[in-house]
C-alpha positions as CSV (number, residue, x, y, z in Angstrom):
1,M,-5.7,3.7,24.6
2,S,-3.6,6.3,26.3
3,S,-5.6,9.5,26.8
4,S,-2.4,11.5,26.0
5,L,-2.2,10.2,22.5
6,Q,-3.6,12.4,19.7
7,I,-5.1,9.8,17.3
8,P,-6.2,11.5,14.1
9,A,-9.9,11.2,13.4
10,A,-11.0,9.4,10.2
11,P,-13.7,11.1,8.2
12,P,-17.2,9.6,8.6
13,L,-18.0,6.5,6.5
14,S,-20.5,8.4,4.5
15,T,-17.7,10.3,2.8
16,F,-16.4,7.1,1.2
17,A,-18.0,5.5,-1.8
18,R,-17.1,2.6,-4.1
19,W,-16.5,3.6,-7.7
20,P,-19.1,2.2,-10.1
21,E,-17.9,-0.2,-12.8
22,E,-17.9,2.5,-15.6
23,R,-15.6,4.7,-13.6
24,L,-13.2,1.9,-12.9
25,K,-13.1,1.1,-16.5
26,A,-12.5,4.7,-17.6
27,S,-9.7,5.0,-15.1
28,R,-8.1,1.8,-16.3
29,E,-8.4,2.7,-19.9
30,Q,-6.8,6.1,-19.2
31,A,-3.9,4.5,-17.6
32,L,-3.4,2.2,-20.6
33,Q,-4.1,4.8,-23.3
34,H,-0.5,4.8,-24.6
35,W,0.1,1.1,-24.2
36,C,0.7,-1.0,-27.3
37,D,-0.9,-4.4,-26.7
38,A,2.3,-6.1,-27.9
39,E,4.3,-4.6,-25.0
40,D,5.0,-6.0,-21.6
41,V,4.1,-3.8,-18.7
42,W,5.8,-3.2,-15.3
43,V,3.9,-2.7,-12.0
44,F,5.7,-1.3,-8.9
45,G,4.8,-3.0,-5.6
46,Y,5.6,-1.3,-2.3
47,G,3.1,-2.9,0.2
48,S,0.9,-6.0,0.0
49,L,1.6,-6.4,-3.7
50,I,5.1,-7.6,-2.8
51,W,3.9,-10.5,-0.7
52,K,0.5,-11.1,-2.3
53,P,0.5,-9.8,-5.9
54,E,-2.4,-12.1,-7.0
55,F,-1.3,-12.0,-10.6
56,D,1.1,-13.9,-12.8
57,F,4.4,-12.2,-13.9
58,V,7.3,-13.2,-16.0
59,E,10.0,-11.3,-14.1
60,Q,10.4,-9.5,-10.8
61,R,13.2,-7.1,-9.8
62,P,14.0,-5.1,-6.7
63,A,13.4,-1.5,-7.7
64,T,13.8,2.0,-6.4
65,L,11.3,4.8,-7.0
66,Q,12.6,8.3,-6.6
67,G,10.4,11.2,-5.4
68,H,8.0,9.1,-3.3
69,H,8.2,7.2,-0.1
70,R,6.2,4.4,1.6
71,A,3.9,5.6,4.4
72,L,0.9,4.3,6.4
73,C,-1.3,7.1,5.1
74,L,-4.5,5.4,3.9
75,W,-7.4,4.6,6.2
76,S,-8.7,1.1,5.9
77,R,-12.3,0.6,7.2
78,I,-13.0,-2.9,5.8
79,N,-9.9,-4.8,4.9
80,R,-7.7,-4.0,7.9
81,G,-10.1,-2.1,10.1
82,T,-13.7,-1.2,10.8
83,P,-15.6,2.0,10.5
84,E,-15.4,2.4,14.3
85,L,-11.6,1.5,14.5
86,P,-10.1,2.0,11.1
87,G,-6.6,0.7,10.4
88,L,-3.9,2.1,8.1
89,V,-2.4,0.7,5.0
90,F,0.5,1.9,2.8
91,G,0.4,4.5,0.1
92,L,3.1,6.4,-1.8
93,E,3.6,9.9,-0.5
94,T,5.5,12.7,-2.2
95,G,9.2,13.0,-1.3
96,G,12.2,10.8,-0.6
97,E,12.5,7.4,-2.2
98,C,10.9,4.0,-2.0
99,H,12.5,0.6,-2.4
100,G,10.1,-2.1,-3.6
101,M,9.6,-4.7,-6.3
102,A,8.9,-4.2,-10.0
103,F,6.9,-7.0,-11.7
104,R,6.9,-7.5,-15.4
105,L,3.6,-8.6,-16.9
106,A,3.4,-10.4,-20.3
107,A,1.7,-8.3,-22.9
108,C,-1.0,-11.0,-23.4
109,S,-2.0,-10.8,-19.8
110,V,-2.0,-7.1,-19.2
111,A,-5.7,-6.5,-19.9
112,P,-7.2,-9.2,-17.6
113,I,-4.6,-8.5,-14.9
114,F,-5.3,-4.7,-14.9
115,E,-9.0,-5.4,-14.7
116,A,-8.5,-7.4,-11.5
117,L,-5.8,-5.0,-10.2
118,W,-8.2,-2.0,-10.6
119,R,-10.9,-3.8,-8.5
120,R,-8.3,-4.4,-5.8
121,E,-6.5,-1.1,-5.7
122,M,-8.9,1.5,-7.2
123,S,-12.3,0.4,-5.8
124,T,-12.7,3.8,-4.0
125,G,-10.3,5.8,-6.1
126,A,-7.8,6.4,-3.2
127,Y,-4.8,6.4,-5.6
128,H,-3.5,8.1,-8.7
129,P,-2.3,5.4,-11.0
130,S,1.0,6.9,-12.3
131,W,3.7,5.7,-14.7
132,I,7.0,6.4,-12.9
133,D,10.6,5.5,-13.7
134,C,12.1,2.9,-11.4
135,Q,15.8,2.1,-11.1
136,T,16.7,-1.6,-11.1
137,S,20.0,-3.4,-11.3
138,D,19.3,-4.1,-15.0
139,G,18.4,-0.5,-15.9
140,T,15.5,1.9,-15.6
141,V,11.9,0.7,-16.2
142,K,8.7,2.7,-16.4
143,A,6.2,1.1,-14.0
144,L,2.7,1.7,-12.9
145,A,2.6,2.8,-9.3
146,F,-0.4,3.6,-7.1
147,V,0.3,7.0,-5.6
148,I,-1.9,8.2,-2.8
149,D,-4.5,10.9,-3.6
150,Q,-3.7,13.4,-0.8
151,A,-6.9,15.2,-1.6
152,G,-9.0,12.1,-1.1
153,P,-11.1,11.4,2.1
154,A,-9.2,8.2,2.9
155,Y,-5.8,10.0,3.1
156,V,-4.2,10.9,6.4
157,S,-0.7,12.3,6.9
158,E,1.2,9.4,8.6
159,P,0.6,10.0,12.4
160,P,3.5,10.3,14.9
161,E,4.9,7.0,15.9
162,D,3.1,6.6,19.3
163,A,-0.3,7.2,17.7
164,L,0.6,5.1,14.7
165,I,1.4,2.1,17.0
166,E,-1.9,2.5,18.8
167,I,-3.8,2.5,15.5
168,V,-2.0,-0.5,14.1
169,L,-2.4,-2.6,17.3
170,R,-6.1,-1.9,17.7
171,A,-7.3,-2.4,14.1
172,S,-8.5,-5.5,12.4
173,G,-10.7,-6.2,9.4
174,I,-12.0,-8.9,7.0
175,Y,-8.4,-9.6,5.7
176,G,-6.9,-9.7,9.2
177,S,-5.2,-7.4,11.6
178,C,-3.4,-4.2,10.7
179,L,-0.5,-5.5,12.7
180,D,-0.2,-8.6,10.4
181,Y,-0.4,-6.4,7.3
182,V,2.5,-4.2,8.5
183,T,4.7,-7.1,9.7
184,Q,4.1,-9.1,6.6
185,T,5.2,-6.2,4.4
186,A,8.4,-5.8,6.5
187,E,9.1,-9.5,6.3
188,A,8.5,-9.6,2.6
189,L,10.9,-6.7,2.0
190,D,13.6,-8.4,4.2
191,A,13.1,-11.7,2.3
192,V,14.1,-10.0,-1.0
193,G,17.0,-8.1,0.5
194,I,15.2,-4.7,0.8
195,H,15.9,-2.8,4.0
196,D,13.4,-0.1,5.1
197,A,14.9,1.3,8.3
198,R,11.8,3.2,9.3
199,L,9.5,0.1,8.8
200,T,12.0,-2.2,10.6
201,A,12.0,0.2,13.6
202,L,8.3,0.4,13.7
203,V,7.8,-3.3,13.7
204,A,10.4,-3.6,16.5
205,R,8.3,-1.2,18.6
206,L,5.1,-3.0,17.8
207,K,6.5,-6.3,18.9
208,S,7.9,-4.6,22.1
209,N,4.5,-3.2,22.9
210,I,2.9,-6.6,22.5
211,H,5.4,-8.3,24.8
212,Q,4.9,-5.6,27.4
213,D,1.2,-6.0,27.3
214,Q,1.5,-9.8,27.6
215,R,3.8,-9.4,30.6
216,S,1.3,-7.1,32.3
217,L,-1.5,-9.7,32.1
218,P,-2.4,-11.3,35.4
């Protein structure tokens, strides 16, 4: 690691805690408090949900969410990093716009899917589950989106690019490397015709750094 880089320090592991089952349930029920169980539900994916949703859906559409943008702003100490070398995963930050994928869930599957989805996305309460209008080619849909909790201990304002590259390249967790996570998200977006210029540029620099490191090996 270059000594000139200013890598933001993640809070100590003791500041993180998994939510108990009753808190997960209460959060899930609050999100669904206005849902009629005969209605289909939309979920907005902007990161790994695009390439690994892990739920059945009856329709998917490219969608644009105004007022938030995709950013590597959430420390990952298990899935894509370790307590000693945490990685970063995507969250929705305030401002700008985000191009992603909206998934429509059949009404009959909403309850079991949301239970599994909450265990995946809300295990530490890092997000605010929010219903937000998303624009699609077939009209506007109101979708559930996981917006980063900027007051939470896992949040970090996305670091400058040099520091970001250092973090992504060094981190790996039980689900694989942070590098794979970032590149898979970029590839998944490209596969469905969504172009994220910032993410594309970041992946290009990541690959360039890897090639440079490989050439420098004896």
